[in-house]
N, C-alpha and C positions, 0 to 999 in steps of 0.2 A: 504493500500500500504506500502511495506517495503522498501521505498526509501533509507533511511539511511543505511539499511543492504546491499542493492545492491551496494551502493557506497563503503562500506567497502569491499565487495567481489571484486569489480572492482580493488580497490587498491591492495588487497592481491594477485589477479591473474594477476596483471600488465596489465590490460585491457587498451585499448586506448579510448573506447567509451562504453556508455550504451544507449540502444535503448528501448523506451517505445512506443508501438503502440496500439491503442484502439482495443480490441478483441484478442490480441496476447500475448504470453508469453514474459516476459522481456528477453532481450538478451545483452550479452557483446561481444565486438569485441576484440579478443585476438590473437596476432600475425597475424592480418589481416583477421581472420576468425570469423564469427558470431557464438556464442554459446548460446543456450538456458539455462537460469538459472533454474536448476532442483529444484523441490519441491515447486514451486510457482505457483499460479493460474494466469489465463489470466488477463491482465490489463484492467480495465473498463474505459470508456471515462470520467465518472464522477470523477474517481480518478486522472486522468491526469489533468482535469480541476481544481480540488481542489489543486493539486500540483502547477499549474501555479499561482493560487491566493496566495499561500503561498510564493513562491519564487520571485514573481514580485511585484514591486511597483504599485500603482494604475495607474500612467501615462503609465507605461510599459504594464500593463494588458489591458488598453484601446487601446493601440497601436496594441497589438496582435489581439484584437477584430476587429479593423478597417482594418488592413493590411493583416491579415491571417498568418503572420509569424513574428518571433522576435528572434534576437540574444541578449544574455546577458551573464554576467559572475558573479560568486558568489563563496563563500567559504562555504563548508559544513564539519564541524568537522575537520578543518585545511586543508582540501583538496580543492584546487582550481579547479574549473570546468568552462568550457564554455558551456552554454546551448542554445538550439534552440527549441522553440515551433512552431508548424505549423499545420494548418488545412488541412485535407485530406478527402477523400470520406467518411470514416467511423468515422470521429470525429477528435479529437486532438491527435497529436503524439509529441514525444519529443526525442531529441538526446543530449547527454551530453558527452563532451570531457574531459578526465582527463588531467590536467595540472600539471607537476611536481612542487614540492614546490620551487625548485630553478632551474635555467638553468643548464643543464649538461655541463661539461667541454668539451673542444675541443677534448681531447683524447678519451673520452667516445663516442662522436658522430662520431669519425673518420673523422673529417673535414680535407680536404687537407691542406698541409703545406703552400701552396701559399696564403691562406686566411690570415695567420698571417702577410704577407707582405702587402696585400691589405688594411688591417686595418690602415696602416700608411698614406694612401692617405688622402689629405685634401679636395679634391673636385672631383666630378665626380659621375657616376651612377653605382651602383652594383645591379644586378638583381638576385633574388632567385626564381627559377621556378620549377614547378612539379605539379603532379596531386593532387587533394584534399586528405588530409590525408597522404601526403608523408613526413611530418615533416619539411616543409619549415619554419613555425613560430618558431619551436624549434631551428632550426639552426640559423636563423636570430637573435633571442633573445640571443642565446649563444654568437654570435659575438658582439652584443651590450653590453652584460654583461662583456665580456673580455675587450672591449674598455673602458668601464667605470672604470674598475679596474686599467687600465694601463695609461690612458691619461686623462688630465683635460680638457674635452670638454663638451660643452652644447649640449645635445641630446634631441630632441623632437620626441616622438613616437606617431603616429596617428593610432589608431586601432578601430575596431568595432567587438566585445568589447575588452577591455583591458584584456589580458590573463595573462602573467607573470607579477608579481609585482617586479620590480627591486629594489635592495638594494643600499644604499649609496656607493659611491666609490670616486675616485679622481675627476670624472666628476659630472655634474649636469644633472639628467634625469627628464624630465617632460612627463608624459603619459596622453594623451587626448583620451577619449572615444568618438568616432565620433557620437554616438547616444545620448550622454548626454551633452557633453561640447561644441558642435558646431552645426551649422545647416546642414553642409554637409562636405564630405571629401575634396572637392575642396576648400571650404571656409577655412577649417583648414589648408590646404597646402599653400594656398595663404597667410594666416595670419602668418604662420610659418616663412616666409621669412622676416617678420618684428619683429621677436622675438629673433634676434641675435643667431641663431643656428649654431653650427659647423656641426652637423649631424642630418639628418631628416630620420626617418624610417616611411614609409607609408605601411600599412598592405597589400594593394593591389592597383595596377594600374587598375582601372575599365573602364575608358573611355578616349576619346580623350583629354578632358580638363585636367584630372589628369596626363596624360602622358606629355602633353605640359608644365604643371607647374613643373613636376619633372625634365624635361630636362632643363627648365629655371633655376631651383634651382641648378642643377649640373653645369651649365655653369657659374653661378655667385658666385662661391667660396664655395659651400656647398657639403658635402658628402651625397649623397642620396642613401638609401637602400630601395628596394621595392620588392614585390612579384608579380608573374604572374601565371596563370594556364595554362601552356603548359608543354609538356612532355620532350622537349629537349631544349638546349640552342639556336639552330638555329631557332626553332619555336618561341622562345621568341622574337628574333629580328624581325622576320616576323610579329608577332602579333602587336608589337609597330608601325611598319610602315604601316601595312594594315588598321589601324583604321582611317588614315588620307586620305582626298580626293586626287585624282591623282595629282592635281596641287601643293600639299604640300609635296608629298613623297620625292622628291629630296632634299628639304631643311631638312627634318627630318632625312634622311639618313646621311646627312652631320653633323647634330647635334650629332647623335649617334656615328658616326665615330670618333668624337673628344672628346665626353664627357663620353662615355661608358668606364668603368674600367674592368668589368668582368661580366660574366653570370655563375651562378652555377645552374645546373639542378640536381634534387635529386629524388630518389625513395627508397623505403624500401624493403629489401630482408631478408629472413630468415637467421639467423646466427647459427653457431654451438653451441649446448647446449641450444637452445631455445631463443625466442625473435627475434627482427629484428634489422638490422643494415643499416645505410644509404649508398647508392651507389651514387657517384657523377660524373657528367660530368662538366668539367670546360673549359670555353672559356675566354681567357684573351686578352685584346686589345693589339695588336702589329701593326706595320706598315702594315703588310700583312692583318690582320683582318680589320683594318680601311679601307684599299683599297677595300676589298671585300664588306664591308657594303656600302661604298660610291657608288660603281658601281652596287649595287643591286644583287650581286652574292652570295646570302645567302646559296645556296645549296652547295657551296664549303667549308663552314666553318667546316663541319665534317672532311674533310681531313686535314685541318689546325690543328684542335684539335688533331687528331691522330698523327701528326708529331711534335707537339709543346710541348713535355715534358720539353724541356729546359726552357720554359716560365711558367711551372707549369700547362700546359693544359693536359687534358686527356678525353677520351671518356668513356661512361658507360662500354663498353666491356673491355677496358684496366683496369679500376678500378676493375671490377669483376674478371678478371684474376689474378690481384694482390692479392685480398682478398682470392681467392681460393688457391693460392700458400702459403699464410700465414696460411691456415686452418681455416679461420674465418667464412666461409660460410657453411650453411647446404648443404648436398649433393643434395637436391632437390631445391636449391635456383635458 
């Protein structure tokens, strides 16, 4: 297996992912499209198994054997990667995500200007949402990196696995791998409240308890940043509320109405000259937004975003039109 060579090719071709599947040719995902690596033979299951034994510690390898899938992160020839091994019908497969050496700057990611203002908030909840592979983690880590360079704050990052390795700045950043440094995400989030944090970044709000803890942290003087897997800002609000039983929904709507700072939804589109660029939808809490959330009128948030440019809000359509006028998007974007 030419694993190191494939990683080198992925870096050279600016790929986002490398896929290895038993009985298939290796593939790179470039600008959102899977491309077969020409000139290489099909990957054998034994080769992937040997690779897993090479990359994983013994406890991790045993965990893969027991659970059938495993997330981890590692560095290969100075290239940071997030790996995922999993069992499937024809053997073991693997997916590897290429992680940039350092977080891209705001300007490179085209992050909306309102985010610069949101970074100054001392408490509340900021949600980053989007489909898998839409760049949520990159954007959130870019925000954390910028905060760390500008403000002397204690930042606790809870991830599974740890992706970006943050450098020293004015603040203090502590990164915890949820599969290595704690028994569960909820235990880590609960413990974080006793670790004197200013900012807590949770890689994903997975269930009712993590959402409840995040809301509590936001209400008790902490700035909480977290991701969700929804395609729009309004869907993110719905998702948070829907996981709670009917008797709790009114209370949760009230909590969100008062503690939510903003929701950023993100997707990637093709840019002029090659590569991809983030497209953002932005919902910022205003009295009108708080009222709609409290009353459960989530379907009206789209219209508020469309008319809320003075608050830094925008819809996907508005941002796309802006980028088209600037000539930033490919014609088929």
